DSSP file (Angstrom, degrees, kcal/mol; ACC not computed):
  #  RESIDUE AA STRUCTURE BP1 BP2  ACC     N-H-->O    O-->H-N    N-H-->O    O-->H-N    TCO  KAPPA ALPHA  PHI   PSI    X-CA   Y-CA   Z-CA
    1    1 A T              0   0    0      0, 0.0     2,-0.3     0, 0.0    23,-0.1   0.000 360.0 360.0 360.0 157.6    0.0    0.0    0.0
    2    2 A G        -     0   0    0      6,-0.0     2,-0.5     7,-0.0     8,-0.0  -0.964 360.0-100.3-156.1 169.0    1.1    3.5   -0.5
    3    3 A D        -     0   0    0     -2,-0.3     6,-0.1     1,-0.1    21,-0.0  -0.866  22.7-161.7 -99.6 125.0   -0.1    7.1   -0.2
    4    4 A C        +     0   0    0     -2,-0.5     3,-0.1     4,-0.1    -1,-0.1   0.277  51.1 118.1 -93.4  11.9   -1.1    8.6   -3.6
    5    5 A R  S >  S-     0   0    0      1,-0.2     3,-1.9     2,-0.1    -2,-0.1  -0.265  82.4 -66.3 -71.1 167.2   -0.9   12.2   -2.4
    6    6 A E  T 3  S+     0   0    0      1,-0.3    -1,-0.2     4,-0.0     3,-0.1  -0.230 122.6  18.1 -54.7 136.7    1.6   14.6   -4.0
    7    7 A G  T 3  S+     0   0    0      1,-0.3    -1,-0.3    -3,-0.1     3,-0.1   0.340  98.9 115.8  85.0  -7.6    5.2   13.7   -3.3
    8    8 A A  S <  S-     0   0    0     -3,-1.9    -1,-0.3     1,-0.1     2,-0.2  -0.306  82.2 -70.5 -85.6 175.8    4.5   10.1   -2.3
    9    9 A I        -     0   0    0     -3,-0.1    -1,-0.1    -6,-0.1    -4,-0.0  -0.492  55.0-133.9 -67.9 131.9    5.7    7.0   -4.1
   10   10 A S     >  -     0   0    0     -2,-0.2     4,-1.8     1,-0.1     3,-0.4  -0.511  16.4-116.0 -87.4 156.4    3.9    6.7   -7.4
   11   11 A P  H  > S+     0   0    0      0, 0.0     4,-2.6     0, 0.0     5,-0.2   0.841 117.5  57.8 -57.1 -33.3    2.3    3.4   -8.7
   12   12 A R  H  > S+     0   0    0     28,-0.6     4,-1.4     2,-0.2     5,-0.1   0.879 104.4  50.7 -66.4 -36.4    4.8    3.5  -11.6
   13   13 A Q  H  > S+     0   0    0     -3,-0.4     4,-0.6     2,-0.2    -1,-0.2   0.885 111.1  49.0 -66.5 -37.7    7.7    3.5   -9.0
   14   14 A I  H >X S+     0   0    0     -4,-1.8     3,-1.4     1,-0.2     4,-1.3   0.928 108.4  53.4 -64.2 -45.0    6.1    0.5   -7.3
   15   15 A R  H 3< S+     0   0    0     -4,-2.6    -1,-0.2     1,-0.3    -2,-0.2   0.795  99.7  62.7 -63.4 -28.6    5.7   -1.3  -10.6
   16   16 A D  H 3< S+     0   0    0     -4,-1.4    -1,-0.3     1,-0.2    -2,-0.2   0.766 110.6  40.1 -64.8 -24.2    9.4   -0.7  -11.4
   17   17 A R  H << S+     0   0    0     -3,-1.4     2,-0.3    -4,-0.6    -2,-0.2   0.669 124.5  17.8 -99.0 -20.3   10.2   -2.9   -8.3
   18   18 A T     <  -     0   0    0     -4,-1.3    -1,-0.2     2,-0.1     0, 0.0  -0.984  54.8-136.4-152.1 156.3    7.6   -5.6   -8.6
   19   19 A G        +     0   0    0     -2,-0.3    -4,-0.1    -3,-0.1     3,-0.1   0.363  67.7 121.7 -93.3   3.9    5.2   -7.3  -11.0
   20   20 A A  S    S-     0   0    0     -6,-0.2    -2,-0.1     1,-0.1    -3,-0.1  -0.358  74.3 -98.3 -67.6 145.5    2.4   -7.3   -8.3
   21   21 A P        -     0   0    0      0, 0.0     2,-0.7     0, 0.0    -1,-0.1  -0.331  31.6-134.6 -60.9 145.1   -0.8   -5.6   -9.2
   22   22 A V        -     0   0    0     19,-0.2    21,-3.1    -3,-0.1    22,-1.2  -0.920  27.0-178.8-107.1 114.7   -1.1   -2.1   -7.8
   23   23 A I  E     -a   44   0A   0     -2,-0.7     2,-0.4    20,-0.2    22,-0.2  -0.956  15.1-147.2-118.8 128.3   -4.6   -1.5   -6.2
   24   24 A A  E     -a   45   0A   0     20,-2.6    22,-3.1    -2,-0.5     2,-0.6  -0.786   4.3-148.1 -95.2 134.1   -5.6    1.8   -4.7
   25   25 A L  E     -a   46   0A   0     -2,-0.4     2,-0.5    20,-0.2    22,-0.2  -0.901  22.2-161.9 -97.4 124.7   -8.0    1.9   -1.7
   26   26 A S  E     -a   47   0A   0     20,-3.1    22,-2.6    -2,-0.6     8,-0.0  -0.905  29.9-179.1-117.4 133.7  -10.0    5.0   -1.9
   27   27 A E  S    S+     0   0    0     -2,-0.5     2,-0.6    20,-0.2    -1,-0.1   0.586  71.8  83.0 -95.6 -15.9  -12.0    6.8    0.8
   28   28 A Q        -     0   0    0      2,-0.1     2,-1.2     1,-0.1     6,-0.1  -0.806  67.3-156.7 -93.9 120.9  -13.2    9.5   -1.6
   29   29 A H        +     0   0    0     -2,-0.6     2,-0.4     4,-0.1     3,-0.1  -0.536  49.1 118.3 -97.3  67.7  -16.2    8.3   -3.7
   30   30 A S     >  -     0   0    0     -2,-1.2     4,-2.1     1,-0.1     5,-0.2  -0.979  66.4-132.3-134.2 148.3  -15.8   10.7   -6.6
   31   31 A L  H  > S+     0   0    0     -2,-0.4     4,-2.8     1,-0.2     5,-0.2   0.890 108.4  56.2 -61.4 -40.9  -15.3   10.1  -10.3
   32   32 A E  H  > S+     0   0    0      1,-0.2     4,-2.2     2,-0.2    -1,-0.2   0.915 108.6  46.5 -60.2 -44.3  -12.5   12.7  -10.4
   33   33 A N  H  > S+     0   0    0      2,-0.2     4,-2.2     1,-0.2    -1,-0.2   0.922 112.8  49.5 -64.3 -44.8  -10.5   10.9   -7.7
   34   34 A T  H  X S+     0   0    0     -4,-2.1     4,-2.2     1,-0.2    -2,-0.2   0.926 112.6  47.0 -61.1 -45.8  -11.0    7.5   -9.3
   35   35 A L  H  X S+     0   0    0     -4,-2.8     4,-2.6     1,-0.2    -1,-0.2   0.887 110.3  53.3 -64.1 -38.7   -9.8    8.8  -12.7
   36   36 A R  H  X S+     0   0    0     -4,-2.2     4,-1.5    -5,-0.2    -1,-0.2   0.904 108.8  49.8 -62.5 -41.2   -6.8   10.5  -11.1
   37   37 A L  H  <>S+     0   0    0     -4,-2.2     5,-1.6     2,-0.2     4,-0.4   0.917 111.5  47.7 -64.9 -42.8   -5.8    7.2   -9.4
   38   38 A F  H ><5S+     0   0    0     -4,-2.2     3,-1.4     1,-0.2    -2,-0.2   0.908 110.1  53.1 -63.7 -40.4   -6.0    5.4  -12.7
   39   39 A E  H 3<5S+     0   0    0     -4,-2.6    -1,-0.2     1,-0.3    -2,-0.2   0.800 100.9  61.3 -63.8 -28.0   -4.0    8.1  -14.5
   40   40 A S  T 3<5S-     0   0    0     -4,-1.5   -28,-0.6    -5,-0.2    -1,-0.3   0.623 127.1 -97.7 -76.1 -10.8   -1.3    7.7  -11.8
   41   41 A G  T < 5 +     0   0    0     -3,-1.4    -3,-0.2    -4,-0.4   -19,-0.2   0.547  69.8 148.2 112.8   8.5   -0.9    4.1  -13.0
   42   42 A V      < -     0   0    0     -5,-1.6    -1,-0.3     1,-0.1   -19,-0.2  -0.387  43.7-140.8 -73.3 156.6   -2.9    1.9  -10.6
   43   43 A D  S    S+     0   0    0    -21,-3.1     2,-0.3     1,-0.3   -20,-0.2   0.743  79.8   0.5 -85.8 -26.6   -4.4   -1.3  -12.0
   44   44 A D  E     -a   23   0A   0    -22,-1.2   -20,-2.6    -7,-0.1     2,-0.4  -0.987  59.5-140.5-158.8 156.9   -7.6   -1.0  -10.0
   45   45 A V  E     -a   24   0A   0     -2,-0.3     2,-0.4   -22,-0.2   -20,-0.2  -0.994  17.6-171.3-126.1 128.8   -9.4    1.2   -7.5
   46   46 A I  E     -a   25   0A   0    -22,-3.1   -20,-3.1    -2,-0.4     2,-0.3  -0.968  17.9-133.2-122.0 134.6  -11.5   -0.1   -4.6
   47   47 A R  E     -a   26   0A   0     -2,-0.4   -20,-0.2   -22,-0.2   -18,-0.0  -0.666  39.7 -84.8 -86.6 140.3  -13.7    1.9   -2.4
   48   48 A K  S    S+     0   0    0    -22,-2.6     2,-0.1    -2,-0.3     3,-0.0  -0.553 102.6  53.1 -78.7 150.5  -13.5    1.4    1.4
   49   49 A P  S    S+     0   0    0      0, 0.0     2,-0.3     0, 0.0    -2,-0.1   0.643  77.2 160.1 -77.0 155.1  -14.7   -0.5    3.3
   50   50 A V        -     0   0    0     -2,-0.1     2,-0.3    -4,-0.1    -2,-0.1  -0.991  38.1-122.4-143.3 147.7  -13.7   -3.6    1.4
   51   51 A H    >>  -     0   0    0     -2,-0.3     4,-1.4     1,-0.1     3,-1.0  -0.686  24.7-124.8 -88.6 144.6  -13.4   -7.3    2.3
   52   52 A I  H 3> S+     0   0    0     -2,-0.3     4,-2.4     1,-0.3     5,-0.2   0.814 110.0  62.2 -58.4 -31.8  -10.0   -9.0    1.9
   53   53 A R  H 3> S+     0   0    0      1,-0.2     4,-2.2     2,-0.2    -1,-0.3   0.852 101.3  51.9 -65.3 -33.3  -11.6  -11.6   -0.3
   54   54 A E  H <> S+     0   0    0     -3,-1.0     4,-2.3     2,-0.2    -1,-0.2   0.911 109.1  49.8 -67.8 -40.6  -12.6   -9.0   -2.8
   55   55 A I  H  X S+     0   0    0     -4,-1.4     4,-2.3     1,-0.2    -2,-0.2   0.933 111.9  48.0 -61.6 -45.6   -9.1   -7.7   -3.0
   56   56 A L  H  X S+     0   0    0     -4,-2.4     4,-2.3     1,-0.2    -1,-0.2   0.886 110.7  51.4 -63.1 -39.2   -7.7  -11.2   -3.6
   57   57 A A  H  X S+     0   0    0     -4,-2.2     4,-2.2     2,-0.2    -1,-0.2   0.897 110.3  48.8 -64.9 -39.8  -10.3  -11.8   -6.3
   58   58 A R  H  X S+     0   0    0     -4,-2.3     4,-2.4     2,-0.2    -2,-0.2   0.892 109.7  51.7 -67.2 -39.0   -9.3   -8.6   -8.0
   59   59 A I  H  X S+     0   0    0     -4,-2.3     4,-2.5     1,-0.2     5,-0.2   0.930 110.5  49.2 -61.4 -44.9   -5.6   -9.5   -7.8
   60   60 A T  H  X S+     0   0    0     -4,-2.3     4,-2.5     1,-0.2    -2,-0.2   0.907 111.2  49.4 -61.0 -42.7   -6.4  -12.9   -9.4
   61   61 A A  H  X S+     0   0    0     -4,-2.2     4,-2.3     2,-0.2    -1,-0.2   0.902 110.8  49.4 -64.7 -41.5   -8.5  -11.2  -12.2
   62   62 A I  H  X S+     0   0    0     -4,-2.4     4,-1.9     1,-0.2    -2,-0.2   0.932 113.6  46.0 -63.6 -45.5   -5.7   -8.7  -13.0
   63   63 A R  H  X S+     0   0    0     -4,-2.5     4,-1.2     2,-0.2    -2,-0.2   0.890 110.7  53.6 -64.5 -39.1   -3.1  -11.5  -13.1
   64   64 A R  H >< S+     0   0    0     -4,-2.5     3,-0.5     1,-0.2    -2,-0.2   0.923 109.5  47.7 -62.8 -44.0   -5.4  -13.7  -15.3
   65   65 A R  H >< S+     0   0    0     -4,-2.3     3,-1.0     1,-0.2     4,-0.2   0.867 108.7  55.1 -64.2 -35.5   -5.8  -10.9  -17.8
   66   66 A A  H 3< S+     0   0    0     -4,-1.9    -1,-0.2     1,-0.2    -2,-0.2   0.765 117.0  36.3 -68.6 -24.2   -2.0  -10.3  -17.8
   67   67 A H  T X< S+     0   0    0     -4,-1.2     3,-1.4    -3,-0.5    -1,-0.2   0.138  79.5 115.5-115.0  19.1   -1.5  -13.9  -18.7
   68   68 A E  T <  S+     0   0    0     -3,-1.0    -1,-0.1     1,-0.3    -2,-0.1   0.830  73.5  57.7 -60.7 -32.9   -4.4  -14.6  -21.0
   69   69 A D  T 3  S+     0   0    0     -4,-0.2     2,-1.0    -3,-0.2    -1,-0.3   0.675  89.9  80.1 -74.7 -14.2   -2.3  -15.2  -24.1
   70   70 A V    <   +     0   0    0     -3,-1.4    -1,-0.1     1,-0.2     3,-0.1  -0.791  52.6 159.3 -91.7  99.1   -0.4  -18.0  -22.2
   71   71 A T        +     0   0    0     -2,-1.0    11,-2.8     1,-0.2    12,-0.4   0.692  59.6  10.7 -97.2 -20.0   -2.9  -20.9  -22.6
   72   72 A Y  E     -B   81   0B   0      9,-0.3     2,-0.4    10,-0.1     9,-0.2  -0.986  56.2-142.5-153.8 163.3   -0.6  -23.8  -22.0
   73   73 A T  E     -B   80   0B   0      7,-2.5     7,-3.4    -2,-0.3     2,-0.5  -0.986  17.5-142.1-126.0 137.2    2.8  -24.9  -20.9
   74   74 A E  E     +B   79   0B   0     -2,-0.4     2,-0.5     5,-0.2     5,-0.2  -0.892  19.3 176.7-103.2 127.9    4.8  -27.7  -22.4
   75   75 A V  E >   -B   78   0B   0      3,-2.3     3,-2.4    -2,-0.5     2,-0.2  -0.925  65.8 -56.2-128.9 103.2    6.8  -29.9  -20.1
   76   76 A G  T 3  S-     0   0    0     -2,-0.5    93,-0.1     1,-0.3    13,-0.0  -0.458 123.1 -15.8  60.5-127.1    8.5  -32.7  -22.0
   77   77 A S  T 3  S+     0   0    0     -2,-0.2    13,-2.5    -3,-0.1    14,-0.4   0.373 120.1  99.0 -88.6   5.1    5.8  -34.6  -23.8
   78   78 A M  E <   -BC  75  89B   0     -3,-2.4    -3,-2.3    11,-0.2     2,-0.5  -0.737  54.5-162.8 -95.1 140.7    3.1  -33.0  -21.6
   79   79 A R  E     -BC  74  88B   0      9,-2.8     9,-2.5    -2,-0.4     2,-0.6  -0.977  12.6-165.4-117.4 114.2    1.0  -30.0  -22.7
   80   80 A I  E     -B   73   0B   0     -7,-3.4    -7,-2.5    -2,-0.5     2,-0.2  -0.893   7.9-148.7-107.7 115.2   -0.6  -28.5  -19.6
   81   81 A F  E     -B   72   0B   0     -2,-0.6     3,-0.4     4,-0.3    -9,-0.3  -0.549   7.5-154.8 -83.6 146.2   -3.4  -26.1  -20.2
   82   82 A M  S    S+     0   0    0    -11,-2.8   -10,-0.1    -2,-0.2    -1,-0.1   0.196  82.9  72.1-104.0  14.1   -4.1  -23.2  -17.9
   83   83 A D  S    S-     0   0    0    -12,-0.4    -1,-0.2     2,-0.1     3,-0.1   0.168 118.4 -87.9-117.9  17.9   -7.7  -22.8  -18.7
   84   84 A G  S    S+     0   0    0     -3,-0.4     2,-0.1     1,-0.3    -2,-0.1   0.355  83.8 131.8  96.8  -7.1   -9.2  -25.9  -17.0
   85   85 A R        -     0   0    0      1,-0.1    -1,-0.3    16,-0.0    -4,-0.3  -0.459  66.6 -97.0 -76.0 153.6   -8.8  -28.4  -19.9
   86   86 A D        -     0   0    0     -2,-0.1    -1,-0.1     1,-0.1    -3,-0.0  -0.382  45.7-105.8 -64.9 146.7   -7.3  -31.8  -19.2
   87   87 A P        -     0   0    0      0, 0.0     7,-3.2     0, 0.0     2,-0.4  -0.246  30.0-133.9 -68.6 163.2   -3.6  -32.0  -19.9
   88   88 A E  E     -CD  79  93B   0     -9,-2.5    -9,-2.8     5,-0.3     2,-0.5  -0.944  11.0-161.9-119.5 143.7   -2.3  -33.9  -23.0
   89   89 A I  E >  S-CD  78  92B   0      3,-2.8     3,-1.9    -2,-0.4   -11,-0.2  -0.987  85.0 -15.4-123.6 119.3    0.5  -36.4  -23.1
   90   90 A D  T 3  S-     0   0    0    -13,-2.5    -1,-0.1    -2,-0.5   -12,-0.1   0.866 130.9 -54.2  53.3  38.9    1.8  -37.0  -26.7
   91   91 A G  T 3  S+     0   0    0    -14,-0.4    -1,-0.3     1,-0.2   -13,-0.1   0.347 115.6 114.7  82.4  -6.2   -1.4  -35.3  -28.0
   92   92 A E  E <  S-D   89   0B   0     -3,-1.9    -3,-2.8     1,-0.0    -1,-0.2  -0.838  70.3-115.7 -99.6 131.6   -3.7  -37.6  -26.0
   93   93 A P  E     -D   88   0B   0      0, 0.0    -5,-0.3     0, 0.0    -1,-0.0  -0.345  18.1-152.5 -63.8 142.9   -5.9  -36.1  -23.3
   94   94 A L        -     0   0    0     -7,-3.2     2,-0.2    -2,-0.0    54,-0.0  -0.897  16.5-141.6-115.4  98.0   -5.2  -37.3  -19.7
   95   95 A P        +     0   0    0      0, 0.0   -10,-0.0     0, 0.0    -7,-0.0  -0.404  28.1 177.0 -63.7 128.7   -8.5  -37.0  -17.8
   96   96 A L        -     0   0    0     -2,-0.2    -2,-0.0     2,-0.0    48,-0.0  -0.967  34.5-103.8-130.9 146.7   -7.9  -35.8  -14.3
   97   97 A P     >  -     0   0    0      0, 0.0     4,-2.6     0, 0.0     5,-0.2  -0.339  45.6-103.4 -61.5 154.8  -10.1  -34.9  -11.4
   98   98 A R  H  > S+     0   0    0      1,-0.2     4,-2.5     2,-0.2     5,-0.2   0.867 118.1  48.1 -52.1 -47.7  -10.4  -31.1  -10.9
   99   99 A R  H  > S+     0   0    0      2,-0.2     4,-2.2     1,-0.2    -1,-0.2   0.909 113.1  47.5 -65.2 -42.1   -8.0  -30.9   -7.8
  100  100 A E  H  > S+     0   0    0      2,-0.2     4,-2.4     1,-0.2    -1,-0.2   0.910 112.6  49.9 -64.9 -41.2   -5.3  -33.0   -9.4
  101  101 A R  H  X S+     0   0    0     -4,-2.6     4,-2.5     1,-0.2    -2,-0.2   0.910 110.6  49.9 -62.7 -42.1   -5.6  -30.9  -12.6
  102  102 A R  H  X S+     0   0    0     -4,-2.5     4,-2.6    -5,-0.2    -1,-0.2   0.878 109.6  51.3 -65.2 -37.5   -5.3  -27.7  -10.7
  103  103 A I  H  X S+     0   0    0     -4,-2.2     4,-2.8     2,-0.2     5,-0.2   0.937 110.9  47.9 -64.1 -45.4   -2.2  -29.0   -8.8
  104  104 A L  H  X S+     0   0    0     -4,-2.4     4,-2.4     1,-0.2    -2,-0.2   0.911 112.3  49.5 -61.7 -42.1   -0.6  -29.9  -12.1
  105  105 A E  H  X S+     0   0    0     -4,-2.5     4,-2.4     2,-0.2    -1,-0.2   0.911 111.7  49.1 -61.4 -42.7   -1.5  -26.4  -13.5
  106  106 A Y  H  X S+     0   0    0     -4,-2.6     4,-1.1     2,-0.2    -2,-0.2   0.922 111.5  48.0 -65.1 -44.0    0.0  -24.8  -10.4
  107  107 A L  H  < S+     0   0    0     -4,-2.8    60,-0.4     1,-0.2     3,-0.4   0.904 113.0  49.4 -62.6 -40.2    3.2  -26.8  -10.6
  108  108 A A  H >< S+     0   0    0     -4,-2.4     3,-1.4     1,-0.2    -2,-0.2   0.874 107.5  53.5 -66.7 -37.2    3.5  -25.9  -14.3
  109  109 A S  H 3< S+     0   0    0     -4,-2.4    -1,-0.2     1,-0.3    -2,-0.2   0.719 114.1  43.0 -71.5 -18.4    2.9  -22.2  -13.7
  110  110 A N  T >< S+     0   0    0     -4,-1.1     3,-2.7    -3,-0.4    -1,-0.3  -0.054  89.7 172.9-110.2  28.9    5.8  -22.4  -11.2
  111  111 A R  T <   +     0   0    0     -3,-1.4    -3,-0.1     1,-0.3     3,-0.1  -0.056  65.7   9.9 -46.7 127.2    7.9  -24.5  -13.5
  112  112 A G  T 3  S+     0   0    0     55,-0.9     2,-0.3     1,-0.3    -1,-0.3   0.180 109.3  99.6  87.9 -18.3   11.4  -25.0  -12.2
  113  113 A R  S <  S-     0   0    0     -3,-2.7     2,-0.4    -6,-0.2    54,-0.4  -0.780  74.0-122.6-102.6 147.4   10.6  -23.5   -8.8
  114  114 A R        -     0   0    0     -2,-0.3     2,-0.4    52,-0.1    52,-0.2  -0.717  26.8-163.3 -86.7 134.8    9.9  -25.6   -5.7
  115  115 A V  B     -E  165   0C   0     50,-3.1    50,-3.2    -2,-0.4     2,-0.1  -0.944  15.1-124.0-120.7 143.0    6.5  -24.9   -4.0
  116  116 A T     >  -     0   0    0     -2,-0.4     4,-2.3    48,-0.3     5,-0.2  -0.315  25.4-110.0 -80.3 164.2    5.5  -25.8   -0.5
  117  117 A K  H  > S+     0   0    0      1,-0.2     4,-2.8     2,-0.2     5,-0.2   0.885 121.1  54.1 -58.8 -39.3    2.5  -27.9    0.5
  118  118 A T  H  > S+     0   0    0      2,-0.2     4,-2.8     1,-0.2    -1,-0.2   0.905 107.1  49.8 -63.6 -42.1    1.0  -24.8    2.0
  119  119 A Q  H  > S+     0   0    0      2,-0.2     4,-2.1     1,-0.2    -2,-0.2   0.918 112.5  47.5 -62.9 -42.8    1.4  -22.9   -1.3
  120  120 A V  H  X S+     0   0    0     -4,-2.3     4,-2.1     2,-0.2     5,-0.3   0.940 112.4  49.8 -62.8 -46.7   -0.2  -25.7   -3.2
  121  121 A F  H  X>S+     0   0    0     -4,-2.8     4,-3.4     1,-0.2     5,-0.8   0.933 111.4  48.1 -57.8 -48.3   -3.0  -25.9   -0.7
  122  122 A N  H  X5S+     0   0    0     -4,-2.8     4,-0.8     1,-0.2    -1,-0.2   0.868 112.4  49.4 -62.9 -36.5   -3.7  -22.1   -0.9
  123  123 A A  H  <5S+     0   0    0     -4,-2.1    -1,-0.2    -5,-0.2    -2,-0.2   0.853 121.0  34.6 -70.2 -33.9   -3.7  -22.2   -4.7
  124  124 A I  H  <5S+     0   0    0     -4,-2.1    -2,-0.2    -5,-0.2    -3,-0.2   0.893 135.4  19.1 -89.3 -44.4   -6.1  -25.1   -4.9
  125  125 A Y  H  <5S-     0   0    0     -4,-3.4    -3,-0.2    -5,-0.3     3,-0.2   0.660 103.6-120.8-102.9 -19.8   -8.4  -24.5   -1.9
  126  126 A G    ><< -     0   0    0     -4,-0.8     3,-1.1    -5,-0.8    -3,-0.1   0.042  27.6 -87.9  89.0 154.9   -7.8  -20.8   -1.1
  127  127 A I  T 3  S+     0   0    0      1,-0.2    -1,-0.1    -5,-0.2    -5,-0.1   0.553 121.9  58.0 -78.1  -5.7   -6.6  -19.4    2.1
  128  128 A F  T 3  S+     0   0    0     -3,-0.2     2,-1.2    -6,-0.1    -1,-0.2   0.359  72.9 107.3-106.3   6.6  -10.1  -19.2    3.6
  129  129 A D    <   +     0   0    0     -3,-1.1     3,-0.4     1,-0.2    -4,-0.1  -0.705  31.9 162.0 -89.3  96.5  -11.1  -22.8    3.4
  130  130 A E        +     0   0    0     -2,-1.2    -1,-0.2     1,-0.2    -3,-0.0   0.498  62.2  74.6 -91.4  -4.9  -10.9  -24.0    7.0
  131  131 A E  S    S+     0   0    0     -3,-0.1     2,-0.4     2,-0.1    -1,-0.2   0.690  89.7  64.4 -79.9 -19.1  -13.1  -27.1    6.3
  132  132 A V  S    S-     0   0    0     -3,-0.4     2,-0.2    -7,-0.0    -7,-0.0  -0.880  80.8-127.5-113.5 136.6  -10.3  -29.0    4.6
  133  133 A E    >   -     0   0    0     -2,-0.4     3,-1.6     1,-0.1     4,-0.2  -0.559  18.2-127.3 -79.9 144.6   -7.0  -30.1    6.1
  134  134 A E  T >  S+     0   0    0      1,-0.3     3,-1.7    -2,-0.2     4,-0.3   0.758 102.6  73.9 -62.1 -26.3   -3.7  -29.2    4.4
  135  135 A N  T >> S+     0   0    0      1,-0.3     4,-0.9     2,-0.2     3,-0.8   0.646  74.5  81.1 -65.8 -13.6   -2.6  -32.8    4.3
  136  136 A V  H <> S+     0   0    0     -3,-1.6     4,-2.2     1,-0.2    -1,-0.3   0.779  79.7  69.4 -61.8 -25.3   -5.1  -33.5    1.6
  137  137 A V  H <> S+     0   0    0     -3,-1.7     4,-2.8     1,-0.2    -1,-0.2   0.904  93.8  54.6 -58.9 -42.9   -2.5  -32.1   -0.8
  138  138 A E  H <> S+     0   0    0     -3,-0.8     4,-2.2    -4,-0.3    -1,-0.2   0.892 108.2  49.1 -60.1 -40.0   -0.2  -35.1   -0.3
  139  139 A S  H  X S+     0   0    0     -4,-0.9     4,-2.2     2,-0.2    -1,-0.2   0.932 112.2  47.4 -65.1 -46.8   -3.0  -37.5   -1.2
  140  140 A H  H  X S+     0   0    0     -4,-2.2     4,-2.5     1,-0.2    -2,-0.2   0.919 113.4  48.2 -61.3 -43.9   -3.9  -35.5   -4.4
  141  141 A I  H  X S+     0   0    0     -4,-2.8     4,-2.8     1,-0.2    -1,-0.2   0.887 109.0  53.9 -66.3 -38.1   -0.2  -35.3   -5.4
  142  142 A S  H  X S+     0   0    0     -4,-2.2     4,-1.9    -5,-0.2    -1,-0.2   0.928 111.8  44.4 -60.2 -45.9    0.3  -39.1   -4.8
  143  143 A K  H  X S+     0   0    0     -4,-2.2     4,-1.9     2,-0.2    -2,-0.2   0.900 114.0  50.2 -65.4 -41.4   -2.7  -39.9   -7.1
  144  144 A L  H  X S+     0   0    0     -4,-2.5     4,-2.5     1,-0.2     5,-0.2   0.917 109.1  51.5 -62.8 -44.6   -1.5  -37.4   -9.7
  145  145 A R  H  X S+     0   0    0     -4,-2.8     4,-2.8     1,-0.2    -1,-0.2   0.897 107.9  52.5 -60.5 -41.5    2.1  -38.9   -9.6
  146  146 A K  H  X S+     0   0    0     -4,-1.9     4,-2.0     2,-0.2    -1,-0.2   0.925 111.2  46.1 -61.7 -45.2    0.8  -42.4  -10.1
  147  147 A K  H  X S+     0   0    0     -4,-1.9     4,-1.7     1,-0.2    -2,-0.2   0.909 114.8  46.9 -64.9 -42.3   -1.3  -41.4  -13.2
  148  148 A L  H  X S+     0   0    0     -4,-2.5     4,-3.1     1,-0.2     5,-0.4   0.894 110.2  53.1 -67.6 -39.0    1.6  -39.4  -14.7
  149  149 A R  H  X S+     0   0    0     -4,-2.8     4,-2.2    -5,-0.2    -1,-0.2   0.899 107.8  52.0 -61.7 -41.2    4.1  -42.3  -14.1
  150  150 A E  H  < S+     0   0    0     -4,-2.0    -1,-0.2    -5,-0.2    -2,-0.2   0.901 118.5  35.8 -61.1 -41.9    1.8  -44.7  -15.9
  151  151 A K  H  < S+     0   0    0     -4,-1.7    -2,-0.2    -5,-0.1    -1,-0.2   0.850 127.8  33.5 -82.3 -36.8    1.5  -42.4  -19.0
  152  152 A L  H  < S-     0   0    0     -4,-3.1    -3,-0.2     2,-0.3    -2,-0.2   0.731  95.1-127.0 -94.5 -24.6    5.1  -41.0  -19.0
  153  153 A G  S  < S+     0   0    0     -4,-2.2     2,-0.3    -5,-0.4    -4,-0.2   0.428  86.1  56.5  87.1  -1.6    7.1  -43.9  -17.7
  154  154 A H  S    S-     0   0    0     -6,-0.4    -2,-0.3    -5,-0.0    -1,-0.2  -0.963  90.2-101.4-151.7 167.1    8.7  -41.6  -15.1
  155  155 A D        -     0   0    0     -2,-0.3   -10,-0.1     1,-0.1    -9,-0.1  -0.835  25.7-171.9 -95.7 113.1    7.6  -39.3  -12.3
  156  156 A P        +     0   0    0      0, 0.0    12,-3.3     0, 0.0     2,-0.7   0.460  63.9  85.9 -84.6   1.2    7.8  -35.7  -13.4
  157  157 A I  E     -F  167   0C   0     10,-0.2     2,-0.4   -16,-0.1    10,-0.2  -0.895  62.9-162.4-107.6 113.3    7.1  -34.4   -9.8
  158  158 A D  E     -F  166   0C   0      8,-3.2     8,-2.1    -2,-0.7     2,-0.4  -0.772  10.9-171.5 -90.5 132.8   10.2  -34.0   -7.7
  159  159 A S  E     -F  165   0C   0     -2,-0.4     2,-0.4     6,-0.2     6,-0.2  -0.981  12.8-170.9-129.7 142.8    9.5  -33.7   -4.0
  160  160 A K  E >>  -F  164   0C   0      4,-2.5     4,-2.5    -2,-0.4     3,-1.9  -0.998  36.7-107.0-129.6 126.7   11.8  -32.9   -1.1
  161  161 A R  T 34 S+     0   0    0     -2,-0.4    -2,-0.0     1,-0.3     4,-0.0  -0.265 102.7   1.4 -54.9 133.0   10.6  -33.3    2.5
  162  162 A F  T 34 S+     0   0    0      1,-0.1    -1,-0.3     0, 0.0   -46,-0.0   0.235 126.6  70.0  71.2 -10.5   10.0  -29.9    4.1
  163  163 A L  T <4 S-     0   0    0     -3,-1.9     2,-0.3     1,-0.3    -2,-0.2   0.734  93.0-137.4-105.3 -30.2   11.0  -28.1    0.9
  164  164 A G  E  <  - F   0 160C   0     -4,-2.5    -4,-2.5   -48,-0.1     2,-0.3  -0.763  27.0 -39.1 116.0-157.4    8.1  -28.9   -1.4
  165  165 A Y  E     -EF 115 159C   0    -50,-3.2   -50,-3.1    -2,-0.3     2,-0.3  -0.774  38.5-176.8-119.3 154.9    7.3  -30.0   -4.9
  166  166 A R  E     - F   0 158C   0     -8,-2.1    -8,-3.2    -2,-0.3     2,-0.6  -0.976  26.5-126.9-152.8 138.2    8.7  -29.1   -8.3
  167  167 A L  E     - F   0 157C   0    -60,-0.4   -55,-0.9   -54,-0.4     2,-0.3  -0.767  31.1-159.0 -85.5 123.9    7.7  -30.2  -11.8
  168  168 A V              0   0    0    -12,-3.3   -57,-0.0    -2,-0.6   -93,-0.0  -0.756 360.0 360.0-105.3 152.5   10.8  -31.5  -13.6
  169  169 A F              0   0    0     -2,-0.3    -1,-0.1   -93,-0.1   -92,-0.1   0.413 360.0 360.0-101.5 360.0   11.3  -31.7  -17.4
């Protein structure tokens, strides 16, 4: 967060340091103020009061629009779609349950980087789902690995205890 008054850090200066969306929280409910904030370079303007879930939803929408042209990732013989379609292996669809498919998409979107069980859980279930235990991730990944091993002949998910998971090529 930052102060958008004169002399404060501008949204463009923030954007020079990070790729994160810049969202302004506004207490002034006027068109002139909203337009001024957009002209200063913010990605979105939200009026106070606001729920954190709305902010998170707006961040997700901004990121989705920024990556709309990236519809799939290729990892070896796998083509992993980022729009909810089942992945393909050697051009053949591999039907997966929704959670397993989302985990594979998340690992592909973080290709080469290791992600923790908590990060996977938050990406799949959201940070506000208190009804589900985080350990369910291990079960989903185990099932996903078995299916991928059957089709590929090897396990493309590298895991290190306490460090997390990574999709290997």
